[in-house]
N, C-alpha and C positions, 0 to 999 in steps of 0.2 A: 145728481150734479146739486153741488151747492150754487144758489143764487145770490145773487145781491138785491136786497131789498131797499138800498137807498134810490136817491133820483138820479144816481150817475147815468150819465148817457150808455147805452147799449153800445157793447164793441164787437162789431161783426164786421166781415168783408163783403157788403151785400153791393155796394155801388156808391153812388157820390150822393145819395140821398139825404136831404135835410135831416142834421141831427145826430148823423153819424159821425165818428171821431176820424177815420182814415178810410180813404177809398179801399175797393177792390183790389186785392195784390195783382190779380190777373190782369185787372184792367190797367192797373199802372205799368205792368210789365210788358203788356200787348200779347200776352199768351192766353191761348183758349185754356180756361179751366178743365174742360173735357178733354183736350188732346192730352195735357199733363198729367191728368190722373188716368186717363187711356194708357199711356206712354209707360208711367212707372207703374201701375198695376198688370201690363203686360209680362213686366219684369220681374213680378211677384206672383208665382203660380199659388192657386188658390189653397193648394195644400200646405204652401209655404205659410200662408197667412193664417190659417187655422190651426198650425203645429204652434206658431208664434203666439198666439192668442192663447190656446191652451196653457201654452209653459208660461205666459206672464200672470196667469190665474193661479194656478199651482207653485208657483215660485213665490208670488205675492203671500198666499195663502199660509206656506209654510213659513216666509220670514216673520208675518205677523204672529203665529201660533209660538214659534222657538223664539223669536224676540220679545216674547211678551213681558219677561224681567227685565230686559233691557228698554223697553217701552217706559214701564213703570218709574223705574230708576230716573231715567231722562225728562219725564214729567215732573216728580218730585225736586230735583235738583234745578231745572228751568225755574222752578215754581219759587224755590227759596233763595236764589242768587241775584233776582231782579223783580223788580216790580214790572205787573202787568200779565197779559194773559199766557199761559204755555204754549199755545199753538198760535201760528200765524200763516192767513190765507192771503193770497195775490192773484190778481185775474191774469191768466196767461192766453195765449191763443194756440188752439190746439188743432188737430186734425179737420182741413175743409174750412179753416177759418173759425170755427167756433170757439169762443172765449170758455173757458173753466176756472175753476179757482184751485190753484195749486196749493197742497197742504205742508207745512214745514214746523219744527220746532222754532220758536222765536229765538232769533239769535242778536236781536238789535234793540236798541231802547226803544220806547213806544213813541210813535208819530216821528220815525226816524227819516220819513219822506215827507214832511210837512210842508216842504218848498218844492215839492215836485219828484219825478222818478230821478234816481240816481243810481250809478253803479257802484258798487263797491270797490275799495283800494287796499292797498296795503294800510296795515296800522290804521282803518277805517274807525275814528272815534266812536261810530255810532253803536259797534259792536261791541257786546259787554264780553267780560273776560271768560266767563262760562260759553258764549256763543263763539268766543274765537277759538275755542278747543272744538265744539260740535263741526263747525265750519271745516277746521282742517282735517276732522276725520269722516266728515260728510253725515255724522249722524243726525244733522239736524232735518235730513231730506229723507229719513224712514218713515214719514206718516204718507210718502208719495206713494208706499205700498197701495194703502187706501185707494189714492186715486187711481191704480191701475186698475184694482177691483173694480172700481165704478166705470172703468172703460174710457176715463179722461185720457189715461197714458199707456205707455207699455214701460217694461223694465230697461229696454235698450232703444232709443231711438234720437232723434235730433232734440235738443234740448227747446223746451219752450219759452218763448219772449214774451215780453209784455209789448202791447200795441204801438206805444210811445216809440220803442226802440227799433220794431219792425217796419215801421215808415220810413226810418234813417236807413236802414241795414238794405231794405228794397230798392232805394233811390240809388246806392253804390253796386249791391249784388242781387239783380232781378232772379237769378236761379234759386234764391230763396225760397220762393212759391212754391218750387217743387217739393221741399221739405214738407209744406202741409198739407202732403197727399199721403202721410202717415202721423201715425199716434207719436206725438212727444214722449221721449224717454227720460226715466230716473237719469241713465247716464249715458253718454254716446261716446263716439268715436273720436268728436270733437272734443268733447269734456276730458277724456283720457289723454289726447297726444297733445291738446292746447291748453285745457284748463278753462279758470275763469277768465273773464275779459274785462278789461277797467275801461277800456273806450269803445265806441262803437267800430271803429277801424280795426280793433281785435276782435269784434264779435264778426266782422265781414271775412277775416281770417279764420276764424272757426267753422263758419258755412262753408268753406270749401272744403275743410275735412269731413263735416256732416253729409254732405252731397256725395262722398264716396260710399257711404252706406246704403245708399239706392242701389248700385250695384252688387251690393253682399248681404241682403237682408235674407237670413238664414240662422239656422239655430246653432251651429256652429261659430258664427261671428258675433252670437250675442253672449254666448258662453264665454269666447275668448275677452270681449269687453267686458264682462262682469268680471271676469277673472283679475283684470287690469285694474278694475276700479277697484277690487277688495285691497291690490297691493298698494293702491294711493292712499285708500283709509288708513292701512297699517303703517304706512310711513308718513301719515300726515302731510300729505302734498296738497291737501284743498286748502282753500283760501276765502 
């Protein structure tokens, strides 16, 4: 897992201790971490979890190897069309509240969040022309298959959010804590049926859709979501 070497404060969900950025989600919602994990895990059989992880590894390996020419092309085009690094990493909160760095092809100008965390909007001036194409086709998210191989993410699962926005989401939707019992995904039911969110309110609406996944965790559901995601990419319905 990639770790930040700067002096940034550690973002974890371990309580109200000094120096931590936001409190434990389970403390905020008065929900027992153990009870939530037990309830969710009881609904997901060990065999299902094993099949899902095995599928993630196999699918990601095939995607990376088969898509190598695409990765190379995206790397060169991204480098040639705008100044800055090819890849972009951003801290997100994953399973059990553990922070990790999500990987993407850079689709925005450098220092796009110099004034703090911001959600993207239609015609966002921070997005480069090439970045706009990648976002509409979700090609910017291809490096996340490496996140899957490292165990930070799954191919299908609730989308990981940043601590800055999670604090606001959980104040409105305490059930969000349940999503942290799963590995976050490259794509999700909420991502397919709702899409990108431009406000915290829209993020809360998407949470309701992602919560449905907790009762539908199986290979067939994952394959269905992957198929719908491919159609979204082909129709350029991303943002």
